[in-house]
N, C-alpha and C positions, 0 to 999 in steps of 0.2 A: 513587530510582525503581526500582532493581532489587530492593530488599528486598520490597516488596508483591508484586511479580510472582513472586519466588521463593517466598514464602509461599503465593500462590495455586496455584502449580504443585505445590508439595509437598503441599498439602492436597486437591488434586484439583479445585480451583475456579480454573482459569486466567483465566476471564473476570472474576472478581471481583478477582484480583490485577492484571489488566490495567487495569481501571477505577481501582483505587487508585493504580496507577503513573501513569495519565493525570492524576489529581488532583495527584500530586506534580509532574509535568511542568508543569501549569497554574500551580502555585505558583512554580516556578522561572522560568517565562516572565515572570511578572508584574513582574519587575525589581527583586528584592531586591538591595540593595547593601551590602557590608560596611562602607561608610563612613557609612551612614545610621544614625540613632538606633534604638535597640531599639523605641521606641514607633512609629516610622515603619515599621519592618520588619514589625511586626504589621499595620499598616494596609495596607502595600504588598502583603502576601501575602493577607491574609484578605478583603479587598474583591474583588479579582479572582476569588478561589477561590469566594466566594459566587456571583458571577455565572456562573462556570463550572458549578457544581452546578445552578443554576436552568436553565441552557441545556440540560444533559443531560436534566433532568426534562422540560422542555417538548418537547424533541425525542422523548423516549421516549413521551410522551402522543400524539403525532401520527404515530408510526411506523406505516406501512402504511395510512394514510388518504388516499393519493393527492393530489388537489388541495387538501385541507385542509392537508396537510403543506406543500405549496408556498406556500399563502397564509400560514400561520404562519411559515415561514422567511423569507418576504419581509417581513412585519411586523417580525420580530425584527431583520432586517438594517437596517431603517430605524431602529429604536430603538437598535440597537447603534452605528450611525453617529452618531446624535445624542449618545449617551453618551460616545463617543470624542472629542468636541470639547471636553469639559470640562477635561481635564488628562492627565498622564502615567498616573496610576493608573487613571483611568476609561477611558483608551484601551485599556490591557491588559484591563480588565474587559469593555468592549464587544467586543473582538476575541474573548475567550474565551467570552463569551455566544453570539455568533454561531457560532463554530467547533464548540462543544459541542452547540448545537441541531441543526446539520447532522449531526454524528456520531450523536446520539440519534435523529434522524428517518431516517437511512439504514441504521443497523445494529440488529439485534435486541439488546435489552439484558435483563439478568436480571430476573426478576419479584420482587416487585411493582414498579410503575412508578417508585417512589422509590428503589429500591435502588442504581441507578447514581449518583444524586446523593449518597447517603450514602457510598458507596464512594469517590467522588472527593473528598468532603469529608475523609474519614479520611486519604486520601493527602496532601491539602494540610495537614492538621494535623500529619502526620508531618514534612513539610518545615518547617513553622513551628516545631515543637518542636526540630528539629535546628538551625534557625537561631538559636534562643534559648539554646541549650546554654551559650554562653560568657558569657551575661548576668552571672552572679554575678562572673565574673573580670574583665570588661571594661566593667562599667557605667559610663556617663559618658564613656568613652574617645572616641567620635566627637564628642561635644560639646566636650570639651577640646581636641581637635585643630582643631575649627572656630574656637574662640576663639583658639588659638595662631596660626592662620592670619591672623586678622583683625588 
């Protein structure tokens, strides 16, 4: 999470770096586990990250629109709660959708409106790439450990 922020500060775009770092944080929050299979790691990181990016985009679209923002955040809270009941990954996705909608609706984001979502997505992709670095060396290890435990 510090790498995107450091790059943003070094290049003179700290807001961009902060958004990419928030995307990395969203990916870490989503509950990746070193004992899960690599296929599930992709799913556990990518799905909540997608909802996180959608949330920041929706929040950015209603920023500064008063009661419209309140209504949109309320509807997103309802949708987020319904999504969260599906399972563990969807629970993280729902939480990140609501949290980032509130952030986008409450703070000014870089222009254009989709820039925050793209930056958060890039931060999430960085975490996903780092999570999958050991795949060539450890492919199948979690599956073999599960079979051995059985």
